[in-house]
C-alpha positions as CSV (number, residue, x, y, z in Angstrom):
1,M,31.2,18.0,60.4
2,D,33.7,19.5,58.0
3,T,33.5,16.6,55.4
4,K,36.2,18.0,53.1
5,A,38.9,18.1,55.9
6,F,37.9,14.7,57.2
7,K,38.2,13.3,53.8
8,R,41.7,14.8,53.5
9,S,42.8,13.4,56.9
10,L,41.5,10.0,55.9
11,Q,43.2,9.9,52.5
12,H,46.5,10.9,54.4
13,S,46.3,7.9,56.7
14,E,48.5,4.9,56.3
15,N,45.6,2.6,56.8
16,Y,43.8,4.0,53.6
17,H,44.2,2.7,50.2
18,R,42.8,4.0,46.8
19,K,45.2,3.0,44.2
20,G,45.4,-0.7,44.5
21,F,48.4,-2.7,45.6
22,G,50.6,-2.9,42.5
23,R,49.0,-6.6,41.8
24,E,47.3,-5.9,38.5
25,A,49.1,-8.5,36.6
26,E,48.4,-11.1,39.3
27,V,44.7,-10.6,39.1
28,A,44.3,-9.8,35.2
29,T,44.3,-13.4,34.2
30,L,41.8,-14.4,36.9
31,L,39.6,-11.5,36.0
32,Q,39.6,-12.2,32.3
33,S,38.7,-16.1,32.8
34,E,35.8,-15.0,35.1
35,Y,34.2,-12.1,33.5
36,Q,35.5,-11.9,29.8
37,S,34.1,-13.8,26.7
38,N,35.4,-14.7,23.3
39,L,31.9,-15.1,22.0
40,V,31.0,-11.3,23.1
41,Q,34.4,-10.0,21.5
42,Q,33.7,-11.9,18.5
43,I,30.2,-10.1,18.2
44,R,31.9,-6.6,18.8
45,D,34.3,-7.3,15.9
46,N,31.5,-8.4,13.8
47,N,29.7,-5.0,13.8
48,Y,27.9,-6.1,16.9
49,T,25.9,-8.7,15.0
50,L,25.9,-12.4,15.3
51,Q,23.4,-14.8,13.3
52,R,22.9,-18.4,14.0
53,G,20.2,-20.3,12.3
54,N,16.9,-18.2,12.6
55,V,18.2,-15.9,15.3
56,T,20.1,-12.7,14.7
57,I,21.7,-11.2,17.9
58,R,22.2,-7.3,18.0
59,L,24.3,-6.1,20.9
60,A,24.2,-2.5,21.8
61,E,27.4,-0.7,21.0
62,A,27.9,0.4,24.5
63,F,27.2,-2.2,27.4
64,G,28.5,-4.0,30.2
65,F,31.5,-3.4,32.6
66,C,32.4,0.3,32.8
67,W,35.7,1.6,33.8
68,G,34.8,2.3,37.3
69,V,33.2,-1.2,37.9
70,E,36.2,-2.9,36.3
71,R,38.7,-0.9,38.5
72,A,36.5,-1.7,41.5
73,V,36.4,-5.3,41.0
74,A,40.2,-5.4,40.1
75,M,40.9,-3.7,43.5
76,A,38.7,-6.1,45.6
77,Y,40.6,-9.0,43.9
78,E,44.0,-7.3,44.5
79,T,43.0,-6.8,48.0
80,R,42.3,-10.3,48.6
81,Q,45.8,-11.4,47.1
82,H,47.7,-8.6,49.2
83,F,45.8,-9.5,52.7
84,P,45.5,-13.2,52.1
85,T,45.1,-14.3,55.7
86,Q,43.2,-11.0,57.2
87,R,39.5,-10.7,57.4
88,I,38.1,-8.8,54.6
89,W,34.6,-7.1,54.4
90,I,32.8,-5.0,52.2
91,T,30.4,-2.4,53.3
92,N,27.8,-3.1,50.8
93,E,27.7,-5.1,47.3
94,I,31.0,-4.3,45.5
95,I,28.8,-3.6,42.5
96,H,25.1,-4.5,41.7
97,N,25.7,-7.9,40.1
98,P,24.8,-11.2,41.6
99,S,27.5,-13.5,40.1
100,V,30.4,-10.8,40.8
101,N,29.3,-10.6,44.4
102,Q,29.1,-14.5,44.8
103,Q,32.7,-14.7,43.4
104,L,33.8,-12.5,46.2
105,R,32.0,-14.7,48.7
106,N,33.8,-17.6,47.4
107,M,37.1,-15.8,47.9
108,Q,36.0,-15.5,51.6
109,V,35.2,-12.0,51.3
110,E,32.3,-11.1,53.8
111,F,29.5,-8.7,53.5
112,I,28.4,-6.4,56.1
113,E,24.8,-7.6,57.2
114,V,21.9,-5.1,57.3
115,K,19.8,-5.6,60.3
116,Q,16.5,-3.5,60.8
117,D,17.5,-1.1,58.0
118,E,20.9,-0.5,59.6
119,K,24.5,-2.0,58.7
120,D,26.1,-3.9,61.6
121,F,29.5,-2.9,62.0
122,S,29.8,-4.4,65.3
123,V,31.2,-7.6,63.7
124,V,34.3,-5.6,62.0
125,G,37.4,-5.7,64.3
126,S,40.6,-3.4,64.4
127,K,42.9,-4.0,61.5
128,D,40.3,-5.6,59.7
129,V,40.3,-4.9,56.1
130,V,37.1,-2.9,54.8
131,I,36.4,-2.5,51.0
132,L,34.3,0.5,50.1
133,P,32.1,-0.1,47.0
134,A,32.2,1.3,43.5
135,F,29.2,3.5,44.9
136,G,31.1,4.8,47.7
137,A,30.2,4.9,51.4
138,S,28.9,7.8,53.7
139,V,30.9,10.0,55.6
140,Q,29.5,8.5,58.9
141,E,30.6,4.8,57.9
142,M,34.0,6.2,56.8
143,Q,34.6,7.7,60.3
144,L,33.4,4.9,62.1
145,L,35.9,2.7,60.3
146,K,38.6,5.1,60.8
147,D,37.8,5.2,64.4
148,K,37.8,1.4,64.5
149,D,41.5,1.4,63.1
150,C,40.2,-0.7,60.1
151,I,42.5,-1.0,56.7
152,I,40.1,0.9,54.3
153,V,40.4,0.1,50.5
154,D,38.4,2.7,48.9
155,T,37.0,1.7,45.3
156,T,34.6,4.3,44.9
157,C,34.2,5.5,41.2
158,P,36.0,8.8,40.3
159,W,32.6,9.8,38.8
160,V,30.9,9.6,42.1
161,S,33.6,11.4,43.7
162,K,33.0,14.1,41.2
163,V,29.5,14.6,42.5
164,W,30.7,14.7,46.0
165,N,33.1,17.4,45.0
166,T,30.1,19.2,43.3
167,V,28.2,18.9,46.6
168,E,30.9,20.5,48.5
169,K,30.9,23.5,46.3
170,H,27.1,23.8,47.0
171,K,27.8,23.8,50.7
172,K,30.5,26.3,50.6
173,G,28.2,28.9,48.9
174,D,25.3,27.8,51.1
175,Y,23.1,26.1,48.6
176,T,20.9,23.5,49.1
177,S,21.8,20.5,47.1
178,I,19.0,18.8,45.0
179,I,20.1,15.4,44.1
180,H,18.2,13.6,41.2
181,G,18.4,9.9,42.7
182,K,16.8,7.4,44.9
183,Y,17.0,8.3,48.5
184,T,17.7,4.7,49.5
185,H,20.5,4.0,46.9
186,E,23.9,3.6,48.5
187,E,25.4,6.2,46.2
188,T,22.8,8.8,46.9
189,I,23.3,8.0,50.6
190,A,26.8,8.7,50.4
191,T,26.3,11.8,48.3
192,S,23.9,13.4,50.6
193,S,26.2,12.6,53.5
194,F,28.6,15.2,52.4
195,A,25.9,18.0,52.2
196,A,24.8,20.3,54.8
197,K,21.3,20.7,53.4
198,Y,19.9,18.4,50.6
199,L,16.6,17.3,49.0
200,V,16.3,14.0,47.0
201,V,13.9,13.9,44.0
202,L,13.0,10.8,42.4
203,N,12.1,12.1,39.0
204,L,10.7,14.9,37.0
205,T,7.2,14.7,38.5
206,E,8.7,15.4,42.2
207,A,11.0,18.2,40.8
208,E,8.1,19.7,39.3
209,Y,6.3,19.6,42.6
210,V,9.4,21.2,44.3
211,A,9.5,23.9,41.4
212,N,6.0,24.8,42.0
213,Y,6.6,25.1,45.7
214,I,9.2,27.6,45.0
215,L,7.4,29.7,42.9
216,N,3.9,29.6,44.5
217,G,4.6,28.3,47.9
218,G,2.3,25.8,49.6
219,D,1.8,23.7,52.6
220,A,5.1,23.0,54.2
221,S,3.8,20.0,56.3
222,E,2.5,18.4,53.1
223,F,5.8,19.0,51.5
224,M,7.9,17.6,54.3
225,T,5.3,14.5,54.7
226,K,6.1,13.9,50.8
227,F,9.9,14.1,51.4
228,S,10.5,13.3,55.1
229,R,13.0,10.3,54.2
230,A,14.7,12.5,51.4
231,C,16.0,15.4,52.9
232,S,18.4,16.6,55.4
233,Q,17.7,16.9,59.3
234,G,15.6,20.3,60.0
235,F,14.9,20.9,56.3
236,D,12.7,24.0,55.9
237,P,11.2,24.4,52.3
238,D,10.4,28.0,52.8
239,K,14.1,29.0,53.7
240,D,16.2,25.9,52.2
241,L,15.0,26.3,48.5
242,E,16.1,29.9,48.2
243,Q,19.5,28.9,46.9
244,I,19.7,25.5,45.1
245,G,22.4,23.4,43.4
246,I,22.0,20.5,41.2
247,A,23.5,17.0,41.7
248,N,22.8,13.4,40.5
249,Q,23.2,9.9,41.4
250,T,25.5,8.7,38.3
251,T,23.1,6.0,37.3
252,M,20.0,7.9,36.7
253,L,18.4,8.6,33.2
254,K,20.6,11.2,31.7
255,S,17.9,13.0,29.9
256,E,15.6,13.3,33.0
257,T,18.8,14.7,34.9
258,E,19.1,17.3,32.1
259,Q,15.3,18.1,32.2
260,I,15.3,18.5,36.1
261,G,18.4,20.8,35.8
262,K,16.8,23.1,33.1
263,L,13.3,23.1,35.2
264,F,15.0,24.4,38.4
265,E,17.3,26.7,36.3
266,H,14.3,28.4,34.6
267,T,12.3,28.2,38.1
268,M,15.1,30.4,39.8
269,M,15.4,32.6,37.0
270,R,11.4,33.3,36.9
271,K,11.6,33.8,40.8
272,Y,14.7,35.9,41.0
273,G,15.2,37.2,37.5
274,P,18.2,36.6,35.3
275,N,20.5,39.0,37.0
276,Q,20.2,37.2,40.2
277,L,20.3,33.7,38.9
278,N,24.0,32.9,40.0
279,Q,23.2,33.8,43.4
280,H,20.2,31.4,43.7
281,F,21.4,28.7,41.2
282,Q,24.5,26.4,40.5
283,S,24.7,23.5,38.0
284,F,27.8,21.2,37.0
285,N,27.8,18.4,34.6
286,T,28.0,15.4,36.9
287,I,26.5,12.9,34.3
288,C,28.6,9.7,34.1
289,D,30.2,9.1,30.8
290,A,29.5,5.4,31.0
291,T,25.9,5.6,32.0
292,Q,25.4,8.3,29.1
293,E,27.1,5.9,26.5
294,R,25.2,2.9,27.5
295,Q,21.9,5.1,27.3
296,D,22.9,6.5,23.8
297,A,23.6,3.1,22.6
298,M,20.1,1.7,23.8
299,L,18.6,4.7,22.0
300,Q,20.2,3.4,19.0
301,L,19.3,-0.1,19.7
302,V,15.7,0.5,20.2
303,D,15.6,2.3,16.7
304,E,16.3,-0.9,14.8
305,K,13.7,-3.8,13.6
306,L,13.7,-6.0,16.7
307,D,11.3,-8.6,17.7
308,L,12.4,-8.2,21.4
309,I,15.1,-6.8,23.7
310,V,16.9,-8.7,26.6
311,V,18.3,-6.2,29.3
312,I,21.0,-8.1,31.7
313,G,22.0,-6.8,34.9
314,G,21.2,-6.9,38.8
315,F,17.6,-6.4,39.9
316,N,18.9,-3.6,42.2
317,S,20.9,-2.1,39.5
318,S,19.6,1.6,38.8
319,N,21.3,1.9,35.3
320,T,20.0,-1.3,34.2
321,T,16.6,-0.3,35.1
322,H,16.7,2.8,33.2
323,L,18.1,0.8,30.2
324,Q,14.8,-1.4,30.6
325,E,12.6,1.8,30.7
326,M,13.8,2.9,27.1
327,A,12.6,-0.2,25.7
328,V,9.1,-0.2,27.6
329,E,8.7,3.4,26.1
330,R,9.2,2.3,22.7
331,N,6.8,-0.9,23.3
332,I,9.2,-3.3,22.6
333,P,8.8,-6.8,24.1
334,S,11.7,-6.6,26.7
335,Y,12.8,-8.8,29.5
336,H,15.2,-7.7,32.2
337,I,17.1,-10.6,33.8
338,D,20.1,-10.9,36.1
339,C,21.5,-14.0,35.1
340,V,21.1,-17.1,32.6
341,E,19.3,-19.3,35.0
342,R,16.1,-17.0,34.8
343,I,15.7,-18.5,31.4
344,G,13.8,-22.0,31.6
345,S,14.4,-24.9,29.3
346,G,10.5,-24.8,28.1
347,N,10.5,-21.3,26.5
348,Q,9.7,-19.5,29.7
349,I,11.7,-16.5,31.2
350,E,11.5,-15.3,34.8
351,H,12.1,-11.4,34.7
352,R,11.7,-8.2,36.6
353,L,9.2,-5.7,35.6
354,L,9.7,-1.8,36.0
355,N,7.6,-1.8,39.1
356,G,10.1,-4.2,40.8
357,S,8.0,-7.3,40.7
358,L,8.9,-10.6,39.1
359,Q,7.0,-12.3,36.4
360,V,7.2,-15.6,34.6
361,T,6.4,-15.3,30.9
362,E,5.7,-18.6,28.8
363,N,6.6,-18.6,24.9
364,W,8.6,-15.4,25.3
365,L,10.8,-16.5,22.3
366,P,8.6,-16.3,19.1
367,N,8.8,-19.1,16.5
368,G,10.7,-18.5,13.0
369,A,13.2,-16.0,12.3
370,I,13.8,-13.4,15.0
371,A,16.2,-10.4,15.8
372,V,17.0,-10.1,19.5
373,G,18.4,-7.1,20.8
374,I,20.8,-7.4,23.8
375,T,22.4,-4.9,26.3
376,S,23.6,-5.0,29.9
377,G,24.3,-2.5,32.8
378,A,27.4,-1.2,33.8
379,S,27.9,-3.9,36.7
380,T,27.3,-6.9,34.0
381,P,30.3,-9.1,32.9
382,D,30.6,-10.1,29.5
383,K,30.4,-13.7,30.5
384,V,27.0,-13.4,31.8
385,V,26.0,-11.9,28.5
386,A,27.6,-14.6,26.4
387,D,25.9,-17.1,28.6
388,V,22.4,-15.6,27.9
389,I,23.2,-15.3,24.2
390,E,24.0,-18.9,23.9
391,K,21.0,-19.9,25.7
392,I,18.8,-18.1,23.3
393,F,20.5,-19.9,20.5
394,E,20.1,-23.3,22.2
395,L,16.3,-22.7,23.0
396,Q,15.4,-21.4,19.7
397,A,17.0,-24.4,18.1
398,V,14.6,-26.6,20.4
399,T,11.4,-24.6,19.6
400,T,11.8,-24.4,15.8
401,G,13.5,-28.0,15.6
């Protein structure tokens, strides 16, 4: 399928909307009341610090809603205003935040159900409005919705679209796209749908396995068993790794994406020599600015003298998980929560571990004077951050009172 031509034809369709509906002013007040916080703004204005009693809060200097997320949520709200009586669907969560998605449900925006690992589009009718989320949708989904004569509202983040353009360049030169990401993540599924040949690597360890195969060969059946769900149909590691290009899921750890890019650049240079490198390797910077800023701010935060860190964001939010990883690497007690309700009144907290399991920790807030670092993923509203901060102050007053 000529994905570039399809995208062009879709974008020229009268059923396709990517720029909102001119109702920004109508939804601005609503968005401000539901998602913003005077307390968080006060902390920002006070050099990202707030002290009450024995508790000092240190906010990361970049956290929370990024521009792409703000845009997607605002477009979803505009869509409801513009189509007040029509049935509206989202192909997935608009962003990875439970409170935002619940607000949309409250506005009678419906979510496509997943049945047996497949989205059930049978419920969507002609002229229904369908919102594509911030992390995009696959070419196959967009084609299906176009064929159903749906009204498509595309909130895909421009940074994600930039990665798609990179993958298109790989395809044009017959390069295999090596995508640093999670093959089950909606963004990576969408990105890979624009590729002719692709391989998804989760981390540096998997990338090193692939690099070793490029240099030394190996057991192709073992390779395919390892990457059976993370590669294009008919993938042949002995042929399809001769020319490679690098792409990434925008929410991955920036430093690891850079390491993986350098690894494959050196691998292809060793295999084919410096003079032939450009014929066998392509790399474009597709690291999202917002992801990078939040990770850089977290690196600053973990260098401060803190007793613990609270990381706030959806449990299925990749960029939030990577912020948590930074705290874990520094051995700072840290707690990834998705909402204030995870904090119990008896000085207990239910939080997500890096392995994905939930754990309840008792007496997580120490007695006495404490410094608490706070950050949040790019899909987390300031209001959720403020609720968590207020809960910490309240709980500490009880435990020390």
